[in-house]
C-alpha positions as CSV (number, residue, x, y, z in Angstrom):
1,M,154.3,128.4,89.6
2,S,155.8,131.7,90.6
3,D,152.6,133.7,91.1
4,P,151.1,132.6,94.5
5,S,147.7,134.0,93.6
6,T,147.2,131.3,90.9
7,H,148.4,128.3,93.0
8,P,145.5,125.9,93.6
9,E,146.4,125.4,97.3
10,I,146.4,129.1,97.9
11,I,143.1,129.6,96.0
12,K,141.4,126.7,97.8
13,F,142.4,127.8,101.3
14,T,141.5,131.4,100.5
15,K,138.0,130.2,99.7
16,Y,137.7,128.4,103.0
17,L,138.8,131.4,104.9
18,A,136.4,133.7,103.1
19,A,133.5,131.4,103.8
20,G,134.6,130.8,107.4
21,R,134.6,127.0,106.7
22,V,138.1,125.9,107.7
23,E,137.7,122.5,109.3
24,K,140.6,120.9,111.3
25,H,141.5,118.4,108.6
26,H,141.6,121.2,106.0
27,A,144.0,123.1,108.3
28,D,146.1,120.0,108.8
29,L,146.4,119.4,105.1
30,F,147.3,123.0,104.3
31,D,149.8,123.2,107.1
32,R,151.5,120.0,106.0
33,W,151.8,121.4,102.4
34,R,152.9,124.8,103.8
35,Q,155.9,123.3,105.6
36,G,156.7,120.8,102.8
37,P,159.4,121.0,100.2
38,K,157.2,122.1,97.3
39,C,156.0,125.2,99.1
40,N,159.4,126.1,100.6
41,A,161.1,125.8,97.2
42,V,159.3,129.1,96.2
43,P,159.8,131.8,98.8
44,E,156.9,133.9,97.5
45,L,154.7,130.9,97.8
46,R,155.7,130.2,101.4
47,A,155.2,133.8,102.3
48,A,151.6,133.8,100.9
49,A,150.9,130.5,102.7
50,D,152.2,131.9,106.0
51,A,150.0,135.0,105.6
52,L,146.9,132.8,105.1
53,W,147.9,130.7,108.1
54,D,148.3,133.8,110.3
55,R,144.8,134.9,109.1
56,L,143.4,131.6,110.3
57,Q,145.0,131.8,113.7
58,A,143.8,135.4,114.1
59,A,140.3,134.2,113.4
60,G,140.5,131.6,116.2
61,G,141.8,128.6,114.3
62,P,139.8,125.8,112.6
63,R,136.2,125.5,113.6
64,L,133.3,123.1,113.4
65,P,130.7,123.9,110.7
66,E,127.4,125.5,111.6
67,P,124.3,123.4,111.7
68,P,123.0,123.0,108.1
69,R,119.9,125.0,107.2
70,R,116.6,123.3,106.8
71,L,116.3,123.0,103.1
72,T,113.1,124.2,101.4
73,P,111.3,122.3,98.7
74,A,112.5,122.8,95.1
75,A,110.2,125.2,93.4
76,S,110.1,123.2,90.2
77,T,109.0,119.9,91.7
78,G,107.4,120.7,95.1
79,I,109.8,118.2,96.6
80,R,110.4,117.9,100.3
81,T,113.8,116.6,101.0
82,Q,115.6,114.7,103.7
83,T,117.2,117.2,106.1
84,G,120.3,116.8,108.1
85,A,120.3,114.4,111.1
86,R,122.4,114.3,114.2
87,G,125.0,111.7,114.6
88,G,125.3,109.2,117.5
89,A,127.7,109.4,120.4
90,G,131.3,109.7,119.5
91,S,130.4,110.3,115.8
92,G,132.7,113.4,115.5
93,T,132.1,115.0,112.2
94,K,129.0,112.8,111.7
95,A,127.2,115.0,114.3
96,L,126.0,117.4,111.6
97,A,125.1,116.2,108.1
98,A,123.8,118.2,105.2
99,S,120.8,117.2,103.2
100,P,121.6,115.0,100.2
101,K,119.7,117.5,98.1
102,V,122.9,119.5,97.7
103,L,124.1,116.7,95.4
104,G,121.3,117.5,92.9
105,A,120.5,114.9,90.2
106,P,117.1,113.9,91.7
107,F,115.3,110.7,90.6
108,H,112.4,108.5,91.7
109,N,113.0,104.9,92.9
110,P,111.0,102.3,90.9
111,Y,109.2,101.1,94.0
112,T,107.9,102.5,97.3
113,F,106.0,101.0,100.3
114,L,102.5,101.4,101.6
115,P,102.1,100.7,105.3
116,F,100.7,97.5,106.7
117,G,97.1,97.5,107.8
118,K,95.9,97.9,111.4
119,E,93.9,94.8,112.1
120,P,92.8,92.4,109.3
121,R,89.4,90.9,109.6
122,R,89.8,87.2,110.4
123,H,87.2,84.4,110.4
124,A,86.9,80.8,109.5
125,P,87.1,80.1,105.7
126,T,83.9,80.0,103.7
127,P,83.1,76.7,102.1
128,L,82.0,76.6,98.4
129,S,78.8,75.1,99.7
130,A,77.8,78.4,101.2
131,D,75.6,79.2,98.2
132,E,73.6,76.1,98.9
133,D,72.3,77.8,102.1
134,N,71.7,81.2,100.5
135,E,68.3,81.9,101.7
136,G,67.1,85.3,100.6
137,K,69.9,85.5,98.0
138,T,72.2,87.5,100.4
139,R,75.2,86.0,98.7
140,F,76.2,87.0,95.1
141,T,77.2,84.5,92.4
142,G,77.9,85.8,88.9
143,V,80.5,87.3,86.5
144,L,82.3,90.6,86.3
145,V,83.0,91.8,82.8
146,L,85.8,94.4,82.6
147,D,87.0,96.6,79.8
148,V,90.7,97.2,80.4
149,E,92.9,99.9,78.8
150,T,96.7,100.0,78.9
151,M,98.0,103.2,80.3
152,S,101.6,102.3,79.5
153,P,103.1,99.5,77.3
154,L,102.5,96.1,78.8
155,L,104.8,93.1,78.8
156,T,103.2,89.7,78.3
157,C,105.7,87.1,76.9
158,S,105.5,83.7,75.5
159,P,107.4,81.3,77.8
160,Q,109.4,80.1,74.8
161,P,112.1,82.4,73.2
162,L,112.4,82.5,69.4
163,D,115.8,80.9,69.6
164,G,116.5,78.9,72.8
165,S,120.2,78.5,72.0
166,A,120.9,82.2,71.8
167,S,122.6,83.9,74.7
168,H,120.4,87.0,74.4
169,K,116.8,85.8,74.3
170,Q,114.0,87.3,72.3
171,Y,110.4,86.6,73.2
172,P,107.2,87.1,71.2
173,A,104.1,88.3,72.8
174,L,101.9,85.7,74.4
175,S,99.0,85.2,72.1
176,I,96.2,82.9,70.9
177,G,95.9,83.4,67.2
178,D,95.9,87.2,66.7
179,D,94.7,87.9,70.2
180,V,97.3,89.0,72.8
181,I,96.5,87.7,76.3
182,V,97.6,88.2,79.9
183,P,97.2,84.7,81.4
184,A,94.6,84.1,84.2
185,T,97.4,83.1,86.6
186,G,99.0,86.5,86.3
187,I,95.6,88.3,86.7
188,R,94.9,86.3,89.8
189,G,98.2,87.1,91.5
190,S,98.0,90.8,90.7
191,L,94.4,91.0,91.8
192,R,95.1,89.2,95.1
193,S,98.1,91.4,95.9
194,L,96.1,94.6,95.1
195,M,93.2,93.5,97.4
196,T,95.6,92.6,100.1
197,I,97.0,96.2,100.0
198,L,93.6,97.7,99.9
199,T,92.4,95.8,102.9
200,G,95.6,95.8,104.9
201,G,95.4,92.1,104.9
202,T,97.8,89.2,105.5
203,L,100.5,88.4,103.0
204,G,99.5,85.9,100.4
205,Y,103.0,84.7,99.8
206,L,106.2,84.7,101.9
207,D,109.6,83.4,100.7
208,E,110.4,81.3,103.7
209,E,114.0,80.8,102.5
210,A,114.8,84.5,102.3
211,W,117.2,86.2,104.7
212,L,117.6,89.9,105.1
213,C,121.3,90.5,104.9
214,Q,123.3,93.5,103.7
215,G,127.1,93.6,104.0
216,R,129.0,91.6,106.6
217,D,127.9,91.8,110.3
218,L,129.2,88.5,111.8
219,N,132.7,88.3,113.1
220,L,133.6,84.6,113.3
221,G,136.9,85.5,115.1
222,P,139.4,84.8,116.4
223,A,139.2,87.3,119.2
224,G,142.0,89.8,119.5
225,E,143.0,92.4,122.1
226,R,140.6,95.0,120.6
227,S,137.8,92.6,119.6
228,P,134.3,93.3,120.9
229,A,132.9,91.2,123.7
230,G,131.5,87.9,122.5
231,T,133.9,87.5,119.5
232,P,134.7,83.7,119.3
233,S,138.2,82.6,120.3
234,N,138.5,79.9,117.7
235,V,137.7,79.7,114.0
236,F,136.5,76.6,112.2
237,L,136.8,75.6,108.5
238,A,135.2,72.5,106.9
239,E,135.3,71.0,103.4
240,V,132.0,70.4,101.6
241,V,131.8,66.6,100.9
242,R,128.2,66.6,99.7
243,P,126.4,69.9,99.3
244,G,123.0,70.1,100.9
245,S,120.0,72.2,99.7
246,V,116.7,73.6,100.8
247,T,115.3,70.1,101.0
248,R,118.3,67.8,101.4
249,A,120.9,67.3,104.1
250,G,124.6,67.4,103.2
251,S,128.0,66.3,104.5
252,L,131.1,68.2,105.8
253,Q,134.6,67.0,106.6
254,L,136.2,68.4,109.7
255,G,139.8,69.2,110.3
256,T,142.3,71.6,111.8
257,T,142.0,75.3,111.1
258,K,144.6,78.0,111.6
259,L,145.3,81.5,110.1
260,I,148.4,82.6,108.2
261,L,149.6,86.0,106.9
262,A,148.9,86.3,103.2
263,E,152.4,87.6,102.6
264,K,153.8,84.3,103.8
265,L,151.9,82.6,101.0
266,A,153.1,85.0,98.3
267,R,155.6,87.7,98.3
268,D,153.3,89.7,96.1
269,T,149.8,89.0,97.6
270,R,148.2,90.5,94.5
271,T,149.1,87.3,92.6
272,L,147.0,85.0,94.8
273,P,144.1,83.6,92.9
274,R,141.3,85.1,95.0
275,P,137.8,83.8,94.5
276,T,135.8,85.8,91.9
277,A,132.0,85.9,91.5
278,G,130.8,83.4,88.9
279,E,134.3,81.8,88.5
280,P,135.4,78.3,89.6
281,I,137.4,78.4,92.9
282,Q,141.1,77.6,92.4
283,R,142.2,75.2,95.1
284,L,145.5,75.8,96.7
285,Y,147.7,73.4,98.7
286,T,150.5,74.3,101.0
287,N,152.6,73.2,104.0
288,A,152.2,74.3,107.6
289,D,154.3,77.4,107.3
290,G,153.0,78.4,103.8
291,S,156.4,78.3,102.2
292,Q,155.3,76.0,99.4
293,L,152.2,76.6,97.3
294,T,150.7,74.6,94.5
295,L,147.4,74.2,92.6
296,S,147.7,70.4,92.5
297,P,147.0,68.0,95.3
298,D,150.3,66.8,97.0
299,D,150.7,64.4,99.9
300,T,153.6,66.5,101.1
301,L,151.4,69.6,101.2
302,P,148.4,68.6,103.4
303,W,147.0,72.1,104.1
304,R,144.4,73.6,101.9
305,V,144.2,77.4,101.6
306,K,140.9,79.4,102.1
307,L,141.5,82.7,100.4
308,S,139.2,85.7,101.1
309,G,138.2,88.4,98.6
310,R,140.5,91.2,97.5
311,P,141.6,93.0,100.7
312,V,141.2,96.8,101.2
313,N,144.5,96.8,103.1
314,P,146.8,93.8,102.1
315,K,149.2,94.5,105.0
316,G,148.5,92.1,107.8
317,K,145.8,90.3,105.9
318,R,145.3,86.7,107.2
319,E,144.0,83.7,105.3
320,G,142.7,80.4,106.4
321,L,144.5,77.1,106.3
322,F,142.7,73.8,106.7
323,E,144.1,70.3,107.2
324,P,141.4,67.6,106.7
325,S,141.1,65.0,109.5
326,G,139.0,62.5,107.7
327,S,136.2,63.0,110.2
328,I,132.9,63.4,108.3
329,I,129.7,64.9,109.6
330,D,126.8,63.3,107.7
331,N,123.3,64.6,107.7
332,V,124.2,68.2,108.2
333,P,120.6,69.6,108.3
334,A,119.0,71.1,105.2
335,A,118.1,74.2,107.3
336,L,121.9,75.1,107.5
337,W,122.3,74.8,103.7
338,S,119.0,76.7,103.1
339,A,120.1,79.5,105.5
340,Y,123.4,79.7,103.7
341,Q,121.7,80.2,100.3
342,G,119.3,82.7,101.8
343,R,122.0,84.8,103.4
344,N,124.2,84.7,100.2
345,A,121.4,85.2,97.6
346,H,123.0,88.6,96.7
347,G,126.6,87.5,97.4
348,D,129.3,86.4,95.1
349,H,128.9,82.7,96.0
350,P,125.2,81.9,96.6
351,E,125.7,78.1,96.2
352,L,128.2,75.8,97.8
353,R,129.8,73.1,95.7
354,K,131.7,69.9,96.5
355,G,135.2,70.6,97.6
356,D,134.5,74.2,98.7
357,L,136.0,75.3,102.0
358,V,133.4,77.0,104.3
359,W,133.6,78.7,107.7
360,M,131.5,77.3,110.4
361,E,129.9,79.5,113.1
362,A,129.9,77.6,116.4
363,K,126.9,77.8,118.7
364,A,127.2,80.0,121.7
365,G,129.6,78.6,124.3
366,K,131.0,76.0,122.0
367,T,134.9,75.9,121.7
368,V,135.0,72.9,119.4
369,I,132.8,71.5,116.7
370,R,132.2,67.7,116.6
371,D,128.8,67.3,115.0
372,S,126.0,69.3,113.3
373,E,124.5,70.2,116.7
374,D,127.5,72.4,117.4
375,I,127.0,74.4,114.2
376,E,125.1,77.7,114.2
377,S,125.6,78.6,110.6
378,L,127.7,78.1,107.5
379,Q,129.5,81.1,106.1
380,W,131.5,81.9,103.0
381,A,133.8,84.5,104.7
382,R,135.3,84.9,108.1
383,W,133.4,88.2,108.3
384,G,130.1,86.5,107.7
385,R,126.4,87.4,107.2
386,R,124.2,87.2,110.3
387,G,121.1,89.0,109.0
388,E,117.6,87.9,109.9
389,R,115.3,85.3,108.4
390,L,112.3,87.1,106.7
391,L,109.9,84.6,108.3
392,E,111.1,85.5,111.7
393,V,110.9,89.3,111.0
394,V,107.3,89.0,109.9
395,R,106.4,86.7,112.8
396,S,108.0,88.8,115.5
397,K,107.4,92.4,114.2
398,H,104.4,92.0,111.9
399,P,102.4,89.1,113.2
400,K,99.1,90.5,112.0
401,V,100.2,90.1,108.3
402,L,101.7,86.6,108.7
403,P,100.4,84.4,105.9
404,D,97.3,82.6,106.9
405,N,98.7,79.2,105.8
406,I,101.4,79.6,108.5
407,N,99.2,80.9,111.3
408,P,98.0,78.2,113.8
409,D,94.8,80.0,114.8
410,G,92.8,78.3,112.0
411,L,91.4,81.6,110.6
412,V,91.9,83.5,107.4
413,D,91.5,87.1,106.4
414,E,89.0,88.5,103.8
415,V,91.3,88.1,100.8
416,T,92.6,84.6,101.6
417,D,88.9,83.6,102.0
418,L,88.2,84.7,98.4
419,F,91.4,83.2,96.8
420,G,91.9,80.0,98.8
421,Q,95.0,78.5,100.3
422,V,97.1,75.4,100.9
423,P,98.3,75.1,104.6
424,R,102.0,74.9,105.4
425,E,102.0,73.1,108.7
426,E,105.8,72.5,108.6
427,L,106.4,76.2,108.6
428,V,104.0,76.8,111.5
429,R,106.4,74.9,113.7
430,E,109.3,77.1,112.5
431,A,107.4,80.3,113.0
432,F,105.8,79.2,116.3
433,P,108.3,76.8,118.0
434,D,106.0,76.4,121.0
435,W,103.2,75.1,118.8
436,Q,103.5,71.3,118.4
437,K,99.9,70.0,118.3
438,P,96.4,71.4,117.8
439,T,94.7,73.1,120.7
440,A,91.3,74.8,121.2
441,T,92.8,78.3,120.5
442,Q,95.4,77.2,118.0
443,P,94.0,74.3,116.0
444,G,96.6,74.8,113.2
445,P,96.4,76.6,109.9
446,A,93.1,76.4,108.1
447,G,92.8,73.4,105.8
448,P,93.0,73.6,102.0
449,F,90.1,75.3,100.3
450,A,89.3,76.5,96.8
451,A,89.0,80.1,95.6
452,R,85.6,81.8,95.1
453,V,87.1,84.5,92.8
454,R,88.4,83.1,89.5
455,P,89.7,85.4,86.7
456,E,90.0,84.3,83.1
457,N,92.6,85.4,80.6
458,L,92.6,89.1,79.7
459,V,92.2,89.2,76.0
460,F,93.2,92.0,73.6
461,D,91.4,91.2,70.3
462,G,93.5,91.3,67.2
463,A,96.3,93.1,69.0
464,R,99.0,90.9,67.5
465,K,98.3,92.6,64.1
466,H,97.9,96.2,65.1
467,G,98.8,96.7,68.8
468,L,102.4,95.6,69.3
469,L,105.7,97.4,69.7
470,N,107.9,94.8,68.1
471,A,111.4,93.8,69.2
472,V,111.9,96.3,72.1
473,T,115.2,95.6,73.9
474,L,114.5,96.1,77.6
475,A,116.8,97.3,80.3
476,P,117.9,94.5,82.6
477,L,115.6,93.9,85.6
478,A,117.5,94.1,88.9
479,P,116.5,91.3,91.4
480,P,114.8,92.6,94.6
481,H,117.2,93.0,97.6
482,P,115.0,93.0,100.7
483,G,118.2,93.0,102.8
484,C,118.8,96.6,101.8
485,A,118.1,98.2,105.2
486,A,118.0,101.8,103.9
487,F,115.1,101.0,101.6
488,Y,113.2,98.1,103.2
489,R,113.4,98.9,106.9
490,D,110.8,101.1,108.6
491,Q,113.2,103.9,109.7
492,N,113.8,107.3,108.4
493,D,116.7,108.1,110.8
494,F,119.9,107.0,109.1
495,E,121.6,106.7,112.5
496,L,119.2,103.9,113.4
497,V,118.8,102.0,110.1
498,A,119.9,98.4,110.5
499,N,118.7,94.9,109.8
500,G,117.4,93.5,113.1
501,R,116.5,96.7,114.9
502,T,113.3,97.8,113.2
503,G,110.4,96.2,111.2
504,L,109.6,96.3,107.5
505,R,108.1,99.3,105.7
506,G,105.0,97.6,104.5
507,Y,103.6,96.3,101.2
508,K,106.0,96.9,98.2
509,V,104.3,98.7,95.3
510,Y,105.8,99.8,91.9
511,R,105.6,103.4,90.6
512,T,104.5,104.5,87.2
513,T,106.3,106.9,84.9
514,R,105.2,109.8,82.6
515,E,108.2,109.3,80.4
516,R,107.7,108.0,76.9
517,G,109.6,107.5,73.7
518,D,113.4,107.1,73.9
519,D,113.5,108.5,77.4
520,A,111.3,105.8,78.9
521,P,113.0,103.7,81.6
522,W,112.3,100.4,80.0
523,H,114.7,101.0,77.1
524,F,118.1,99.4,77.4
525,A,119.8,102.7,76.4
526,Q,118.4,104.3,79.6
527,Q,119.5,101.7,82.1
528,A,122.1,99.6,80.3
529,V,125.0,97.3,81.1
530,Y,128.2,99.2,81.1
531,D,131.8,98.6,80.0
532,D,135.0,99.6,81.8
533,Q,134.7,103.1,80.4
534,G,131.2,103.5,81.7
535,S,129.7,103.4,78.2
536,P,126.7,101.2,77.4
537,K,127.5,97.8,76.1
538,P,125.7,96.5,73.0
539,P,122.0,96.1,73.9
540,R,121.7,92.4,73.3
541,Q,123.3,91.1,76.5
542,K,122.7,87.8,78.4
543,V,121.2,89.6,81.3
544,N,118.4,91.3,79.4
545,K,115.9,90.4,76.7
546,T,114.2,91.7,73.6
547,V,110.4,91.5,73.6
548,D,107.2,92.5,71.9
549,L,105.3,95.0,74.0
550,L,101.6,95.7,73.9
551,N,101.2,99.4,73.1
552,E,99.5,101.8,75.4
553,G,95.9,102.8,74.6
554,M,95.0,99.2,73.7
555,K,91.6,97.9,75.0
556,G,91.0,94.4,76.2
557,T,88.3,92.3,77.9
558,L,88.5,90.3,81.2
559,R,85.9,88.1,82.9
560,I,86.0,87.3,86.6
561,A,83.8,84.6,87.9
562,C,82.8,84.9,91.6
563,R,80.8,82.6,93.9
564,S,78.9,83.1,97.1
565,L,80.1,86.6,97.9
566,T,78.7,88.6,100.7
567,R,77.9,92.2,100.1
568,R,81.1,93.2,101.8
569,E,83.2,90.8,99.6
570,L,81.5,92.1,96.5
571,A,82.4,95.6,97.6
572,L,86.0,94.6,98.1
573,L,86.1,93.1,94.6
574,L,84.5,96.2,93.0
575,A,86.8,98.5,95.0
576,A,89.8,96.7,93.5
577,C,88.3,97.3,90.1
578,S,87.8,101.0,90.8
579,V,91.6,101.8,90.9
580,D,94.6,101.3,88.5
581,W,96.1,97.9,88.0
582,R,99.7,96.7,87.4
583,L,99.8,93.7,85.1
584,G,102.5,91.6,83.3
585,G,106.2,91.8,83.7
586,G,108.7,94.7,83.9
587,K,106.8,96.6,86.6
588,P,110.1,98.2,87.9
589,L,110.6,99.6,84.5
590,G,107.2,101.3,84.4
591,L,105.4,98.7,82.3
592,G,102.0,97.2,82.8
593,H,100.0,100.3,84.0
594,C,96.3,99.5,83.3
595,R,92.9,101.0,84.0
596,I,89.4,99.5,84.0
597,T,87.3,101.9,82.0
598,R,84.0,100.0,82.3
599,L,82.7,97.2,84.5
600,R,79.4,95.3,84.4
601,V,78.3,92.9,87.1
602,L,76.1,90.1,85.8
603,D,74.2,87.6,88.0
604,E,73.7,83.9,87.4
605,E,70.9,84.5,84.9
606,G,73.0,87.0,82.9
607,A,71.1,90.0,84.1
608,E,73.1,93.2,84.8
609,R,73.1,94.0,88.5
610,Y,75.5,96.9,88.5
611,S,77.6,99.0,86.1
612,M,80.6,101.3,86.7
613,T,82.3,103.6,84.2
614,R,85.6,105.4,84.8
615,T,86.5,108.6,82.9
616,S,89.3,110.1,85.0
617,A,92.3,109.2,87.2
618,A,90.1,109.3,90.3
619,P,88.8,105.9,91.6
620,T,85.4,104.9,90.2
621,Q,82.4,105.5,92.4
622,L,80.9,102.3,93.6
623,P,77.1,101.6,93.3
624,S,75.3,103.3,96.2
625,E,74.0,100.1,97.9
626,I,77.5,98.6,97.7
627,A,79.4,101.8,98.7
628,S,77.9,101.5,102.3
629,E,80.2,98.5,102.8
630,V,83.3,100.6,102.3
631,D,84.5,101.7,105.7
632,A,86.8,104.7,106.4
633,D,89.9,102.6,106.5
634,L,89.2,100.9,103.2
635,A,88.3,104.2,101.6
636,E,91.6,105.7,102.8
637,R,93.7,102.8,101.5
638,I,91.9,103.0,98.1
639,L,93.1,106.6,97.7
640,L,96.5,105.7,99.1
641,W,97.0,103.0,96.4
642,Q,95.6,105.1,93.6
643,T,97.9,108.0,94.6
644,S,100.9,105.7,94.5
645,Q,100.1,105.0,90.8
646,D,100.4,108.7,89.9
647,P,103.1,108.9,87.2
648,V,106.4,110.5,88.3
649,S,109.3,112.0,86.4
650,F,112.6,110.3,85.9
651,M,111.9,106.9,87.4
652,R,115.1,104.9,87.5
653,Y,117.0,102.3,89.5
654,P,119.6,104.0,91.6
655,R,122.9,104.5,89.8
656,A,126.2,106.3,90.2
657,V,129.8,106.1,88.8
658,I,133.2,105.8,90.4
659,E,136.6,105.5,88.9
660,N,139.3,103.2,90.3
661,R,141.8,100.6,89.2
662,N,141.9,101.9,85.7
663,K,138.2,101.5,85.1
664,K,134.8,103.1,85.6
665,N,132.3,101.3,87.8
666,R,128.8,102.4,86.9
667,G,125.7,100.9,88.4
668,G,123.5,100.6,91.4
669,H,126.2,99.1,93.7
670,V,128.1,102.3,93.4
671,W,125.1,104.5,94.4
672,F,124.3,102.3,97.4
673,G,128.0,102.1,98.4
674,R,128.2,105.9,98.3
675,H,124.8,107.0,99.6
676,A,123.3,104.1,101.6
677,N,126.2,102.1,102.9
678,P,125.9,100.4,106.4
679,R,128.5,101.3,108.9
680,K,130.9,98.6,109.9
681,T,130.9,99.6,113.6
682,M,128.5,97.8,115.9
683,A,126.1,99.4,118.3
684,A,125.4,98.2,121.8
685,D,123.0,95.6,120.5
686,N,125.7,94.1,118.4
687,L,124.1,95.3,115.1
688,P,125.6,97.7,112.5
689,N,125.1,101.2,113.7
690,G,123.3,103.1,110.9
691,L,124.6,104.3,107.6
692,E,127.9,105.9,106.5
693,V,127.8,109.7,105.8
694,M,129.6,111.0,102.7
695,Y,132.6,113.0,103.7
696,V,133.2,116.1,101.5
697,S,135.6,119.0,101.3
698,D,136.5,121.9,99.0
699,D,133.7,123.0,96.6
700,L,131.3,120.2,97.7
701,A,131.8,121.1,101.4
702,L,131.2,124.8,100.7
703,K,128.0,123.9,98.8
704,A,126.8,121.6,101.6
705,G,127.8,123.9,104.4
706,S,129.2,120.9,106.2
707,N,132.0,118.3,106.0
708,N,129.5,115.5,105.4
709,I,126.3,114.7,103.6
710,A,123.7,112.5,105.1
711,P,123.2,109.1,103.6
712,Q,119.9,108.4,101.9
713,V,117.0,106.4,103.3
714,L,114.1,105.8,100.9
715,P,111.6,108.5,101.9
716,R,108.2,107.4,103.2
717,F,105.4,107.8,100.7
718,D,103.2,110.8,101.4
719,P,99.8,110.6,99.6
720,N,99.4,114.3,100.0
721,L,102.7,114.9,98.1
722,P,103.2,111.7,95.9
723,G,106.0,113.2,93.9
724,D,108.2,114.1,96.9
725,D,109.8,110.8,97.6
726,V,112.9,111.6,95.6
727,L,116.5,110.4,96.0
728,F,119.6,112.3,94.8
729,G,122.9,111.7,93.1
730,Y,121.8,109.8,90.0
731,D,124.7,109.0,87.8
732,L,127.1,111.4,89.6
733,F,130.7,110.7,88.8
734,I,133.7,110.8,91.2
735,G,137.1,110.4,89.7
736,D,140.3,108.8,90.9
737,G,142.6,111.9,90.9
738,V,143.6,114.5,93.4
739,E,141.2,116.9,91.9
740,W,138.3,114.6,93.0
741,T,139.3,113.3,96.4
742,E,141.7,113.9,99.2
743,Q,142.8,111.7,102.2
744,A,142.9,113.2,105.6
745,P,145.7,112.3,108.1
746,N,143.3,109.7,109.7
747,R,143.0,108.1,106.2
748,Q,139.4,109.2,105.8
749,T,138.6,110.0,102.2
750,F,136.9,113.3,101.4
751,V,135.2,113.9,98.1
752,K,136.0,117.3,96.6
753,K,133.5,117.3,93.8
754,A,131.0,115.2,92.0
755,E,129.5,115.9,88.6
756,A,127.1,114.3,86.1
757,F,128.8,111.5,84.3
758,D,129.7,111.9,80.6
759,P,131.2,108.7,79.1
760,A,133.0,110.7,76.4
761,G,134.3,113.5,78.7
762,H,135.4,111.3,81.6
763,A,136.8,108.4,79.6
764,R,140.6,107.7,79.7
765,A,142.6,105.7,77.2
766,S,143.9,103.5,80.0
767,D,140.4,102.4,81.1
768,R,140.3,98.6,81.3
769,S,139.4,95.9,83.7
770,G,141.0,96.0,87.1
771,G,143.3,93.5,88.5
772,N,147.1,93.1,88.6
773,Q,148.5,95.3,85.9
774,G,152.1,94.3,86.5
775,Q,154.3,91.9,84.6
776,S,153.8,88.2,84.8
777,R,154.6,85.1,82.8
778,D,151.2,85.4,81.0
779,S,151.5,89.1,80.2
780,R,155.1,88.6,78.9
781,L,153.9,85.8,76.6
782,A,151.1,87.9,75.4
783,E,153.4,90.8,74.8
784,R,155.8,88.6,72.8
785,G,152.9,87.3,70.8
786,G,152.0,90.8,69.8
787,R,155.4,91.9,68.7
788,K,156.1,92.5,65.0
789,T,158.7,90.3,63.3
790,N,160.9,90.7,60.2
791,D,159.5,87.5,58.7
792,P,157.9,88.0,55.3
793,E,154.2,87.7,55.0
């Protein structure tokens, strides 16, 4: 390239100079190229580069970017965006981060959170016999008759697929004769959850086995010269003899543990059979120095190999060796196995099997493990998952919403009093270790009692004949990941987001969408499963299903029996009927948005006591003598919920695309890894310190006005601007070539550009699954088998 003005390095550096945005790493890269052989081979090119370098020095050399401007809302959407935030101490280029709005590609997350209530009303549970002492008829017993209209398609499935042996399952609508129904159990759960949100009440259900984990935040050791204080000096492996479970103890075999360099096990470490999600673990046997390796048990090779996942940097990678001692720990408590499953629910190996090697975390101060009392946790990897147990987070940070059946005060909130409960005394002792026996102030959880609000089935007459959208192939539903700190933790400052430092955001609620037709988010084509080129796979996959949907605009009837309600309790029930409902399955896809268009309240004699009609999106006005029971807090939360159900545009699971190892990775894991990834460094409290910024250069840096873009925390829901909680970067593609990224001298990767993904435009002929692409015995045999021969046909 003889014309310096057309050389890409000259063009790029000229842009930086003109914009006054030459950062130090830009200058270092340019100077290295300027003095390198390619530039010096063309005298005209070197002269042009020297001239640009002199201009930089005359301007004062490289400089830090100016603070990013506060970005104004987009005129088309009225969106308020996350602005830049300052980095922590020693964060260097993280000190100034541009708003993620510069990425474009806005979208709405399928769910948001409404804050927990201030102080639930608590009292002793009301017995069913309350109506026997109902002098003056102050309590109401009767039936609510509701006319319900679907505002979006509704998913209500038969529990049995049409073909149970098929990999991809197809389900008909749940029906009785020609009537499509939503079962009473589903109505009950949805109604109870809604009333809990409206009253700011206690949680009706809590997964006591759930742990909030994201990434790896537990270094099991061994401690080195640069290891943080408190890193264990020794590491411990064990073999699973009998796996335990949530309800059953298990057994482990102890032995001797040591670490060995991976390169001692195999000259080419890429050939080691590392564990893969969903695949059986290949067991390796070796000798003490790793010079011999086999897949078959051998008395002369007593050491078993514990391989980690694919390393980022193979050089210096150490693997575990374990020599069984024959010493067995029986009755390893179920709590340890349950905690392992909770911590790894979203990991590659959520369940331990017989023969697996696991790492053991020793309790503080322990330098040897002899029995189960010495074990703090079981971990799949040497960089394990500490996390927090959800039960402990709620107990310590949100005690007012702890489920009533786990609370030893013997009281219940308003909603639990209406829907009944079964006490969980065994969990009380876990949530309150100091509580061991009943006392006057803490008698234990309220005993079992029955519900006084009982819904029947919601029935859509004849809808099987005229109201179904038949054989709709749905997008796969992603399992909830409450360990995702950027979305579930109550913190908008990305520098402080971490599991363990802050509480939860509140009650999770699903959004609704205004999209219809082929663009609706429930269709597989919109949120598919993707191949190695990033193109959608065929719609009938194992991870999704084909269903009959009840069409929007269908009208059904629901009856709710209620018994012994006070005026306040009746007001709560009618308030819940005055707002939109979410019923059935597929709520994260926008399905199941319903509205009560008419409600009649009938007493025990069948006489109509009250009537309510709804003709707009605004909540229905309650009857005047009931409305007096609606206090300011309840009225505010009614509007808050209803506003959260306003339809939004482009509601999608987060998704992005990256190219590496001869394939395209397209999905939510890419978006979260790019825009909401926890930092690996620990803060002073030994917790991950916030989220990683996205480092950018070239055109993207010029657009951002900074060398980094702030990570994204799910914005808090603002009822005054319900459409403003947007995220950015949906389906943006970053390629694997030098035109997409560059690596600074400190090995930090900078993104030069990102653009909307086009499967056809970004595909390459070499796209295929990752892994070792070199020659091996298997690849040579496959190649021979594919060769043409001269044999006649």
